[in-house]
Backbone as JSON Lines, residues from 0, in Angstrom:
{"i":0,"aa":"X","n":[23.0,-6.79,4.09],"ca":[22.47,-5.2,3.79],"c":[23.41,-4.52,2.83]}
{"i":1,"aa":"X","n":[23.08,-3.77,2.01],"ca":[23.97,-2.93,1.16],"c":[24.81,-1.94,1.5]}
{"i":2,"aa":"X","n":[25.82,-1.55,1.12],"ca":[26.86,-0.56,1.44],"c":[26.14,0.76,1.11]}
{"i":3,"aa":"X","n":[25.38,0.75,0.2],"ca":[24.95,1.88,-0.3],"c":[23.91,2.56,0.59]}
{"i":4,"aa":"X","n":[23.95,3.9,1.02],"ca":[23.27,4.41,2.0],"c":[21.68,4.61,1.53]}
{"i":5,"aa":"X","n":[21.73,5.01,0.15],"ca":[20.28,4.85,-0.36],"c":[19.46,3.68,-0.18]}
{"i":6,"aa":"X","n":[20.11,2.48,-0.5],"ca":[19.53,1.27,-0.31],"c":[19.05,0.92,0.91]}
{"i":7,"aa":"X","n":[20.01,1.24,2.13],"ca":[19.69,1.13,3.5],"c":[18.4,1.77,3.73]}
{"i":8,"aa":"X","n":[18.15,3.4,3.32],"ca":[16.95,3.92,3.65],"c":[15.97,3.32,2.8]}
{"i":9,"aa":"X","n":[16.0,2.75,1.53],"ca":[14.8,2.25,1.0],"c":[14.38,0.8,1.81]}
{"i":10,"aa":"X","n":[15.42,0.19,2.31],"ca":[15.27,-1.28,2.78],"c":[14.22,-1.1,4.25]}
{"i":11,"aa":"X","n":[14.68,0.17,4.79],"ca":[13.9,0.52,6.17],"c":[12.59,0.79,5.95]}
{"i":12,"aa":"X","n":[12.46,1.62,4.82],"ca":[10.87,1.86,4.23],"c":[10.37,0.74,3.99]}
{"i":13,"aa":"X","n":[10.73,-0.14,3.44],"ca":[10.28,-1.6,2.89],"c":[9.86,-2.08,4.05]}
{"i":14,"aa":"X","n":[10.51,-2.37,5.1],"ca":[10.22,-3.09,6.49],"c":[8.96,-2.64,6.84]}
{"i":15,"aa":"X","n":[8.82,-1.08,6.93],"ca":[7.59,-0.52,7.36],"c":[6.33,-1.13,6.71]}
{"i":16,"aa":"X","n":[6.43,-1.11,5.47],"ca":[5.45,-1.33,4.46],"c":[5.38,-2.97,4.8]}
{"i":17,"aa":"X","n":[6.18,-3.68,4.96],"ca":[5.7,-5.21,5.27],"c":[5.3,-5.15,6.52]}
{"i":18,"aa":"X","n":[5.64,-4.54,7.46],"ca":[4.86,-4.56,8.74],"c":[3.37,-4.01,9.02]}
{"i":19,"aa":"X","n":[3.24,-3.19,8.15],"ca":[1.9,-2.8,7.88],"c":[0.87,-3.84,6.95]}
{"i":20,"aa":"X","n":[1.65,-4.54,5.91],"ca":[1.12,-5.5,5.35],"c":[0.62,-6.58,6.47]}
{"i":21,"aa":"X","n":[1.68,-7.23,7.11],"ca":[1.45,-8.12,7.76],"c":[-0.23,-8.0,8.98]}
{"i":22,"aa":"X","n":[0.14,-6.7,9.39],"ca":[-1.14,-6.31,10.22],"c":[-2.45,-6.31,9.17]}
{"i":23,"aa":"X","n":[-2.13,-5.82,8.1],"ca":[-3.34,-5.76,7.34],"c":[-3.98,-6.86,6.59]}
{"i":24,"aa":"X","n":[-3.11,-8.07,6.54],"ca":[-3.47,-9.21,6.04],"c":[-4.54,-9.94,7.14]}
{"i":25,"aa":"X","n":[-4.31,-9.72,8.4],"ca":[-5.23,-10.09,9.32],"c":[-6.73,-9.71,9.21]}
{"i":26,"aa":"X","n":[-6.67,-8.35,8.54],"ca":[-8.08,-7.8,8.13],"c":[-8.94,-8.69,7.21]}
{"i":27,"aa":"X","n":[-8.21,-9.3,6.22],"ca":[-8.61,-10.23,5.21],"c":[-9.55,-11.27,5.91]}
{"i":28,"aa":"X","n":[-8.75,-12.12,6.94],"ca":[-9.28,-13.23,7.5],"c":[-10.7,-12.55,8.32]}
{"i":29,"aa":"X","n":[-10.52,-11.53,8.94],"ca":[-11.67,-11.02,9.51],"c":[-12.88,-10.55,8.77]}
{"i":30,"aa":"X","n":[-12.71,-9.99,7.47],"ca":[-13.56,-9.82,6.54],"c":[-14.22,-11.3,6.04]}
{"i":31,"aa":"X","n":[-13.48,-12.33,5.87],"ca":[-14.28,-13.53,5.6],"c":[-14.96,-13.96,6.64]}
{"i":32,"aa":"X","n":[-14.84,-13.93,7.95],"ca":[-15.16,-14.26,8.98],"c":[-16.64,-13.53,9.11]}
{"i":33,"aa":"X","n":[-16.48,-12.32,9.34],"ca":[-17.56,-11.36,9.41],"c":[-18.64,-11.57,8.42]}
{"i":34,"aa":"X","n":[-18.04,-11.59,7.13],"ca":[-19.09,-11.77,5.85],"c":[-19.82,-13.08,5.82]}
{"i":35,"aa":"X","n":[-19.16,-14.22,6.42],"ca":[-19.64,-15.48,6.67],"c":[-20.76,-15.28,7.55]}
{"i":36,"aa":"X","n":[-20.46,-14.56,8.74],"ca":[-21.47,-14.63,9.75],"c":[-22.75,-13.69,9.33]}
{"i":37,"aa":"X","n":[-22.49,-12.68,8.54],"ca":[-23.59,-11.91,8.1],"c":[-24.5,-12.81,7.31]}
{"i":38,"aa":"X","n":[-23.9,-13.88,6.5],"ca":[-24.94,-14.63,5.48],"c":[-25.55,-15.57,6.48]}
{"i":39,"aa":"X","n":[-24.8,-16.33,7.24],"ca":[-25.4,-17.47,8.16],"c":[-26.48,-16.86,8.96]}
{"i":40,"aa":"X","n":[-26.05,-15.78,9.76],"ca":[-27.27,-15.25,10.46],"c":[-28.33,-14.73,9.86]}
{"i":41,"aa":"X","n":[-28.29,-14.12,8.54],"ca":[-29.61,-13.72,7.65],"c":[-30.41,-14.84,7.14]}
{"i":42,"aa":"X","n":[-29.62,-15.89,6.76],"ca":[-30.47,-16.5,5.89],"c":[-30.8,-18.12,6.65]}
{"i":43,"aa":"X","n":[-29.99,-18.2,7.97],"ca":[-30.06,-19.25,8.58],"c":[-31.1,-19.04,9.71]}
{"i":44,"aa":"X","n":[-30.9,-17.82,10.36],"ca":[-31.54,-17.37,11.52],"c":[-32.43,-16.21,11.42]}
{"i":45,"aa":"X","n":[-32.43,-15.59,10.09],"ca":[-33.31,-14.5,9.91],"c":[-32.96,-13.09,10.8]}
{"i":46,"aa":"X","n":[-31.48,-13.17,11.17],"ca":[-31.37,-12.06,12.07],"c":[-30.3,-11.15,11.06]}
{"i":47,"aa":"X","n":[-30.69,-9.92,11.21],"ca":[-29.87,-8.94,10.45],"c":[-29.17,-7.85,11.21]}
{"i":48,"aa":"X","n":[-28.11,-7.38,10.9],"ca":[-27.4,-6.54,11.69],"c":[-26.75,-5.46,10.68]}
{"i":49,"aa":"X","n":[-27.11,-4.34,10.82],"ca":[-26.59,-3.05,10.15],"c":[-25.14,-2.89,10.51]}
{"i":50,"aa":"X","n":[-24.76,-3.06,11.6],"ca":[-23.5,-2.84,12.2],"c":[-22.64,-3.87,11.52]}
{"i":51,"aa":"X","n":[-22.95,-5.05,11.53],"ca":[-22.25,-5.95,10.78],"c":[-21.88,-5.94,9.25]}
{"i":52,"aa":"X","n":[-23.18,-5.43,8.71],"ca":[-22.82,-5.17,7.36],"c":[-22.01,-4.3,7.06]}
{"i":53,"aa":"X","n":[-21.98,-2.94,7.95],"ca":[-21.43,-1.92,7.52],"c":[-19.92,-2.31,8.22]}
{"i":54,"aa":"X","n":[-19.55,-3.38,8.84],"ca":[-18.09,-3.82,9.29],"c":[-17.6,-4.39,8.21]}
{"i":55,"aa":"X","n":[-18.36,-4.89,7.24],"ca":[-17.38,-5.38,5.99],"c":[-16.98,-4.49,4.88]}
{"i":56,"aa":"X","n":[-18.09,-3.3,5.03],"ca":[-17.4,-2.16,4.1],"c":[-16.21,-1.82,4.71]}
{"i":57,"aa":"X","n":[-16.33,-1.55,6.32],"ca":[-14.97,-0.98,6.92],"c":[-13.58,-1.63,6.59]}
{"i":58,"aa":"X","n":[-14.1,-3.06,6.73],"ca":[-12.78,-4.12,6.56],"c":[-12.37,-3.88,5.07]}
{"i":59,"aa":"X","n":[-13.28,-3.94,4.08],"ca":[-12.92,-4.07,2.81],"c":[-12.26,-2.7,2.41]}
{"i":60,"aa":"X","n":[-12.57,-1.34,2.89],"ca":[-11.75,-0.3,2.84],"c":[-10.57,-0.26,3.35]}
{"i":61,"aa":"X","n":[-10.58,-0.74,4.5],"ca":[-9.17,-0.9,5.09],"c":[-8.09,-1.75,4.42]}
{"i":62,"aa":"X","n":[-8.63,-2.7,3.93],"ca":[-7.59,-3.44,2.98],"c":[-7.2,-2.93,1.88]}
{"i":63,"aa":"X","n":[-8.15,-2.31,1.38],"ca":[-7.56,-1.51,0.06],"c":[-6.65,-0.33,0.35]}
{"i":64,"aa":"X","n":[-7.02,0.34,1.39],"ca":[-6.18,1.7,1.48],"c":[-5.16,1.33,2.4]}
{"i":65,"aa":"X","n":[-4.77,0.49,3.12],"ca":[-3.77,-0.08,3.69],"c":[-2.93,-0.83,3.11]}
{"i":66,"aa":"X","n":[-3.31,-1.45,2.14],"ca":[-2.56,-2.56,1.31],"c":[-1.9,-2.19,-0.03]}
{"i":67,"aa":"X","n":[-2.64,-0.77,-0.26],"ca":[-2.1,-0.31,-1.47],"c":[-0.51,-0.03,-1.66]}
{"i":68,"aa":"X","n":[-0.06,0.28,-0.21],"ca":[1.42,0.55,-0.56],"c":[2.33,-0.74,-0.82]}
{"i":69,"aa":"X","n":[2.07,-1.81,0.03],"ca":[2.64,-3.4,-0.02],"c":[2.52,-3.56,-1.72]}
{"i":70,"aa":"X","n":[1.34,-3.26,-1.96],"ca":[1.32,-3.89,-3.53],"c":[1.94,-3.08,-4.48]}
{"i":71,"aa":"X","n":[2.43,-1.84,-4.05],"ca":[3.41,-1.16,-4.81],"c":[4.7,-1.73,-4.53]}
{"i":72,"aa":"X","n":[4.99,-2.19,-3.43],"ca":[6.16,-2.68,-3.13],"c":[6.59,-4.23,-3.65]}
{"i":73,"aa":"X","n":[5.36,-4.86,-3.61],"ca":[5.73,-6.31,-4.16],"c":[5.4,-6.17,-5.84]}
{"i":74,"aa":"X","n":[5.38,-4.87,-6.53],"ca":[5.16,-4.49,-7.97],"c":[3.94,-5.51,-8.08]}
{"i":75,"aa":"X","n":[3.0,-5.61,-7.48],"ca":[1.73,-6.29,-7.93],"c":[0.65,-5.17,-8.42]}
{"i":76,"aa":"X","n":[0.86,-4.15,-8.49],"ca":[-0.28,-3.17,-8.97],"c":[-0.39,-3.34,-10.29]}
{"i":77,"aa":"X","n":[-1.3,-2.74,-10.88],"ca":[-2.02,-2.7,-12.34],"c":[-0.89,-1.83,-13.19]}
{"i":78,"aa":"X","n":[-0.46,-2.41,-14.19],"ca":[0.54,-1.67,-15.07],"c":[0.26,-1.97,-16.26]}
{"i":79,"aa":"X","n":[0.07,-1.19,-17.22],"ca":[0.12,-1.3,-18.66],"c":[1.74,-1.09,-19.27]}
{"i":80,"aa":"X","n":[1.95,-2.28,-19.43],"ca":[3.65,-2.43,-19.71],"c":[3.81,-2.94,-20.94]}
{"i":81,"aa":"X","n":[3.29,-2.22,-21.8],"ca":[3.77,-2.79,-23.5],"c":[5.34,-2.58,-23.58]}
{"i":82,"aa":"X","n":[5.97,-1.88,-23.03],"ca":[7.37,-1.27,-23.69],"c":[8.24,-1.77,-21.92]}
{"i":83,"aa":"X","n":[7.59,-1.43,-20.97],"ca":[8.26,-1.46,-19.61],"c":[8.75,-3.09,-19.29]}
{"i":84,"aa":"X","n":[8.16,-4.02,-20.07],"ca":[8.26,-5.35,-19.41],"c":[9.9,-5.74,-20.28]}
{"i":85,"aa":"X","n":[10.05,-5.27,-21.19],"ca":[11.31,-5.79,-22.04],"c":[12.58,-4.62,-21.84]}
{"i":86,"aa":"X","n":[12.2,-3.93,-21.05],"ca":[13.27,-2.73,-20.59],"c":[14.27,-2.9,-20.13]}
{"i":87,"aa":"X","n":[15.63,-2.74,-20.09],"ca":[16.5,-3.13,-19.37],"c":[16.43,-2.39,-17.93]}
{"i":88,"aa":"X","n":[17.31,-2.89,-17.01],"ca":[16.94,-2.39,-15.39],"c":[17.04,-0.98,-15.43]}
{"i":89,"aa":"X","n":[17.99,-0.29,-16.04],"ca":[18.08,1.16,-16.23],"c":[16.85,1.86,-16.64]}
{"i":90,"aa":"X","n":[16.29,1.59,-18.04],"ca":[15.17,1.78,-18.4],"c":[13.85,1.84,-17.29]}
{"i":91,"aa":"X","n":[13.7,0.73,-16.59],"ca":[12.76,0.31,-15.64],"c":[12.97,1.5,-14.73]}
{"i":92,"aa":"X","n":[14.25,1.82,-14.11],"ca":[14.48,2.47,-12.99],"c":[14.15,4.02,-13.54]}
{"i":93,"aa":"X","n":[14.58,4.27,-14.55],"ca":[13.9,5.62,-15.08],"c":[12.6,5.85,-15.15]}
{"i":94,"aa":"X","n":[11.87,5.19,-15.44],"ca":[10.4,5.11,-15.79],"c":[9.84,4.94,-14.22]}
{"i":95,"aa":"X","n":[10.25,4.27,-13.34],"ca":[9.89,4.23,-11.97],"c":[10.02,5.54,-11.23]}
{"i":96,"aa":"X","n":[11.2,5.9,-11.49],"ca":[11.66,7.34,-10.93],"c":[10.6,8.37,-11.37]}
{"i":97,"aa":"X","n":[10.5,8.42,-12.69],"ca":[9.64,9.87,-13.12],"c":[8.38,9.47,-12.99]}
{"i":98,"aa":"X","n":[7.62,8.17,-12.98],"ca":[6.41,8.03,-12.48],"c":[6.2,8.33,-11.05]}
{"i":99,"aa":"X","n":[7.1,7.76,-10.26],"ca":[6.92,8.19,-8.9],"c":[7.11,9.81,-8.56]}
{"i":100,"aa":"X","n":[7.9,10.29,-9.25],"ca":[8.13,11.82,-8.82],"c":[7.01,12.65,-9.52]}
{"i":101,"aa":"X","n":[6.79,12.4,-10.85],"ca":[5.94,13.15,-11.5],"c":[4.13,12.81,-11.34]}
{"i":102,"aa":"X","n":[4.13,11.53,-10.8],"ca":[2.66,11.29,-10.62],"c":[2.3,10.74,-9.53]}
{"i":103,"aa":"X","n":[3.2,9.64,-9.01],"ca":[2.74,9.03,-7.56],"c":[2.84,10.09,-6.3]}
{"i":104,"aa":"X","n":[3.89,10.67,-6.16],"ca":[4.19,11.51,-5.1],"c":[3.07,12.84,-5.05]}
{"i":105,"aa":"X","n":[3.07,13.26,-6.2],"ca":[1.97,14.37,-6.34],"c":[0.74,14.09,-6.04]}
{"i":106,"aa":"X","n":[0.25,12.8,-6.46],"ca":[-1.29,12.31,-6.2],"c":[-1.34,12.11,-4.8]}
{"i":107,"aa":"X","n":[-0.31,11.65,-4.18],"ca":[-0.34,11.42,-2.66],"c":[-0.5,12.69,-1.78]}
{"i":108,"aa":"X","n":[0.19,13.64,-2.51],"ca":[0.34,15.0,-1.77],"c":[-0.95,15.51,-1.81]}
{"i":109,"aa":"X","n":[-1.77,15.36,-3.18],"ca":[-3.14,16.06,-3.47],"c":[-4.02,15.36,-2.39]}
{"i":110,"aa":"X","n":[-3.82,14.0,-2.59],"ca":[-4.85,13.19,-1.67],"c":[-4.92,13.71,-0.06]}
{"i":111,"aa":"X","n":[-3.7,13.86,0.37],"ca":[-3.52,14.15,1.68],"c":[-4.04,15.52,1.97]}
{"i":112,"aa":"X","n":[-3.66,16.35,1.1],"ca":[-4.28,17.88,0.94],"c":[-5.85,17.92,0.94]}
{"i":113,"aa":"X","n":[-6.03,17.35,-0.06],"ca":[-7.58,17.33,-0.31],"c":[-8.57,16.7,1.03]}
{"i":114,"aa":"X","n":[-8.08,15.8,1.61],"ca":[-8.85,14.97,2.46],"c":[-8.68,15.33,4.12]}
{"i":115,"aa":"X","n":[-7.94,16.29,4.08],"ca":[-7.45,16.94,5.44],"c":[-8.69,17.51,6.24]}
{"i":116,"aa":"X","n":[-9.37,18.57,5.45],"ca":[-10.81,19.08,5.85],"c":[-11.85,17.82,6.05]}
{"i":117,"aa":"X","n":[-11.96,17.3,5.0],"ca":[-12.96,16.07,4.96],"c":[-13.03,15.45,6.3]}
{"i":118,"aa":"X","n":[-11.62,14.83,6.53],"ca":[-11.39,14.06,7.75],"c":[-11.68,14.93,8.86]}
{"i":119,"aa":"X","n":[-11.11,16.15,8.93],"ca":[-11.06,16.87,10.33],"c":[-12.51,17.07,10.77]}
{"i":120,"aa":"X","n":[-13.39,17.47,9.76],"ca":[-14.72,17.56,10.14],"c":[-15.32,16.35,10.61]}
{"i":121,"aa":"X","n":[-14.94,15.18,10.02],"ca":[-15.64,13.76,10.65],"c":[-15.05,13.48,12.03]}
{"i":122,"aa":"X","n":[-13.83,14.01,12.27],"ca":[-13.2,13.85,13.67],"c":[-13.97,14.64,14.48]}
{"i":123,"aa":"X","n":[-14.15,15.84,14.22],"ca":[-15.01,17.02,14.88],"c":[-16.38,16.5,15.28]}
{"i":124,"aa":"X","n":[-16.98,16.14,14.5],"ca":[-18.29,15.41,14.62],"c":[-18.23,14.01,15.17]}
{"i":125,"aa":"X","n":[-17.28,13.65,15.23],"ca":[-17.37,12.03,15.91],"c":[-18.44,11.23,15.03]}
{"i":126,"aa":"X","n":[-18.27,11.66,13.5],"ca":[-19.4,10.94,12.72],"c":[-19.59,9.55,12.8]}
{"i":127,"aa":"X","n":[-20.86,9.34,12.62],"ca":[-21.31,8.02,12.73],"c":[-21.91,7.79,11.58]}
{"i":128,"aa":"X","n":[-22.41,6.43,11.76],"ca":[-23.5,6.13,10.49],"c":[-24.66,6.77,10.51]}
{"i":129,"aa":"X","n":[-25.3,6.86,9.22],"ca":[-26.53,7.38,8.9],"c":[-27.88,6.29,9.45]}
{"i":130,"aa":"X","n":[-27.27,5.0,9.44],"ca":[-28.21,4.23,9.68],"c":[-28.59,3.64,11.31]}
{"i":131,"aa":"X","n":[-29.71,3.73,11.68],"ca":[-29.96,3.19,12.99],"c":[-29.29,1.78,13.2]}
{"i":132,"aa":"X","n":[-28.69,1.57,14.3],"ca":[-27.91,0.33,14.46],"c":[-26.64,0.36,13.91]}
{"i":133,"aa":"X","n":[-26.2,1.17,13.05],"ca":[-24.74,1.09,12.2],"c":[-23.61,1.74,13.1]}
{"i":134,"aa":"X","n":[-22.5,1.46,12.68],"ca":[-21.46,1.75,13.35],"c":[-21.33,3.28,13.66]}
{"i":135,"aa":"X","n":[-20.82,3.54,14.81],"ca":[-20.51,5.21,15.19],"c":[-19.04,5.58,14.95]}
{"i":136,"aa":"X","n":[-18.31,4.81,13.86],"ca":[-16.79,5.05,13.45],"c":[-16.68,5.46,12.1]}
{"i":137,"aa":"X","n":[-17.45,6.33,11.53],"ca":[-17.19,6.83,10.24],"c":[-16.01,7.66,10.11]}
{"i":138,"aa":"X","n":[-15.86,8.34,11.22],"ca":[-14.57,9.18,11.29],"c":[-13.17,8.29,11.23]}
{"i":139,"aa":"X","n":[-13.44,7.16,11.77],"ca":[-12.32,6.32,11.52],"c":[-11.93,5.91,10.16]}
{"i":140,"aa":"X","n":[-13.3,5.5,9.53],"ca":[-13.22,4.92,8.09],"c":[-12.53,6.19,7.13]}
{"i":141,"aa":"X","n":[-13.16,7.33,7.57],"ca":[-12.52,8.39,6.86],"c":[-11.03,8.77,6.7]}
{"i":142,"aa":"X","n":[-10.49,8.49,7.9],"ca":[-9.07,8.47,8.48],"c":[-8.43,7.61,7.56]}
{"i":143,"aa":"X","n":[-9.0,6.52,6.8],"ca":[-7.93,5.77,6.0],"c":[-7.59,6.29,4.8]}
{"i":144,"aa":"X","n":[-8.28,7.39,4.24],"ca":[-7.77,8.26,3.08],"c":[-6.51,8.75,3.15]}
{"i":145,"aa":"X","n":[-6.4,9.73,4.15],"ca":[-4.88,10.32,4.38],"c":[-3.92,9.18,4.89]}
{"i":146,"aa":"X","n":[-4.38,8.1,5.49],"ca":[-3.44,7.28,6.16],"c":[-3.17,6.42,4.8]}
{"i":147,"aa":"X","n":[-4.08,5.95,3.94],"ca":[-3.52,5.21,2.95],"c":[-2.53,6.03,2.02]}
{"i":148,"aa":"X","n":[-2.73,7.17,1.78],"ca":[-1.95,8.33,0.78],"c":[-0.61,8.37,1.39]}
{"i":149,"aa":"X","n":[-0.68,8.44,2.95],"ca":[0.75,8.54,3.53],"c":[1.46,7.42,3.24]}
{"i":150,"aa":"X","n":[0.88,6.11,3.61],"ca":[1.53,4.63,3.33],"c":[2.09,4.84,2.11]}
{"i":151,"aa":"X","n":[1.32,5.17,0.95],"ca":[1.48,4.89,-0.59],"c":[2.88,5.75,-0.78]}
{"i":152,"aa":"X","n":[2.64,7.04,-0.26],"ca":[3.85,7.94,-0.55],"c":[5.01,7.47,0.09]}
{"i":153,"aa":"X","n":[5.2,6.87,1.39],"ca":[6.33,6.14,1.85],"c":[6.76,5.04,1.3]}
{"i":154,"aa":"X","n":[5.96,4.31,0.59],"ca":[6.62,3.15,-0.35],"c":[6.83,3.8,-1.91]}
{"i":155,"aa":"X","n":[6.27,4.69,-2.13],"ca":[6.74,5.51,-3.38],"c":[8.24,6.07,-3.07]}
{"i":156,"aa":"X","n":[8.44,6.74,-2.0],"ca":[9.7,7.3,-1.72],"c":[10.92,6.28,-1.68]}
{"i":157,"aa":"X","n":[10.63,4.92,-1.1],"ca":[11.23,3.63,-1.35],"c":[11.34,3.34,-2.56]}
{"i":158,"aa":"X","n":[10.53,3.31,-3.69],"ca":[10.73,3.07,-4.92],"c":[11.72,3.93,-5.49]}
{"i":159,"aa":"X","n":[11.42,5.28,-5.41],"ca":[12.26,6.49,-5.8],"c":[13.64,6.15,-5.84]}
{"i":160,"aa":"X","n":[13.86,6.07,-4.19],"ca":[15.27,5.78,-3.94],"c":[15.79,4.74,-4.4]}
{"i":161,"aa":"X","n":[15.21,3.6,-4.5],"ca":[15.87,2.31,-5.31],"c":[16.34,2.68,-6.95]}
{"i":162,"aa":"X","n":[15.28,3.39,-7.26],"ca":[15.42,3.81,-8.78],"c":[16.64,4.63,-9.18]}
{"i":163,"aa":"X","n":[16.55,5.59,-8.06],"ca":[17.71,6.61,-8.18],"c":[19.11,5.75,-7.91]}
{"i":164,"aa":"X","n":[18.99,5.11,-6.92],"ca":[20.36,4.23,-6.66],"c":[20.7,3.5,-8.0]}
{"i":165,"aa":"X","n":[19.77,3.01,-8.8],"ca":[20.15,1.94,-9.68],"c":[20.66,3.04,-11.11]}
{"i":166,"aa":"X","n":[20.06,4.31,-11.17],"ca":[20.29,5.11,-12.1],"c":[21.94,5.68,-12.07]}
{"i":167,"aa":"X","n":[22.36,6.11,-10.61],"ca":[23.62,6.53,-10.04],"c":[24.48,5.25,-10.38]}
{"i":168,"aa":"X","n":[24.12,4.09,-10.0],"ca":[25.2,3.24,-10.27],"c":[25.4,2.76,-11.66]}
{"i":169,"aa":"X","n":[24.33,3.17,-12.62],"ca":[24.47,2.96,-13.93],"c":[25.62,4.05,-14.46]}
{"i":170,"aa":"X","n":[25.18,5.22,-14.02],"ca":[26.02,6.43,-14.41],"c":[27.69,6.35,-13.94]}
{"i":171,"aa":"X","n":[27.81,5.55,-12.77],"ca":[29.18,5.41,-12.13],"c":[29.68,4.14,-12.69]}
{"i":172,"aa":"X","n":[29.06,3.59,-13.53],"ca":[29.68,2.3,-13.94],"c":[29.54,1.0,-12.92]}
{"i":173,"aa":"X","n":[28.92,1.08,-12.16],"ca":[28.7,-0.03,-10.83],"c":[27.45,-0.88,-11.18]}
{"i":174,"aa":"X","n":[27.52,-1.87,-11.0],"ca":[26.45,-2.79,-11.26],"c":[25.37,-2.98,-10.17]}
{"i":175,"aa":"X","n":[24.14,-2.89,-10.62],"ca":[22.92,-2.65,-9.58],"c":[22.83,-4.03,-8.76]}
């Protein structure tokens, strides 16, 4: 582990994202199994289940919302990097720091703020599916919105810290 206290903090935040990712990865397997089951039951046995069909939506949404933070950590998100690819480490760190502070963290904050009432009402009503036989857990599905924003903000904070450490090292003449 690094002697730099900023990098130690970032490493702890990264470990949190990695743990979340390991748990979320199991949802992908579950999604495949449930989707396969829906197809087999429908086309081989002519049995349909609204709850099973809705569960594929829940699992897909969970994968997306809970996996976005790890995607940022792994630098696997979509990026239009016409110039970024050829930048030196300091340039990339400055772009990442500015992008995180000016775009990502404000977006996550806005998403948390704007979804709070939406999710609160769903919890107060214990909102369920509109479909007969559907899942009674819509409020849990809606909870993924602020939870995903929070996880993404945590990983964004790690990215900002790492970028700041690179900028500080460059300014003080240390190698990153």
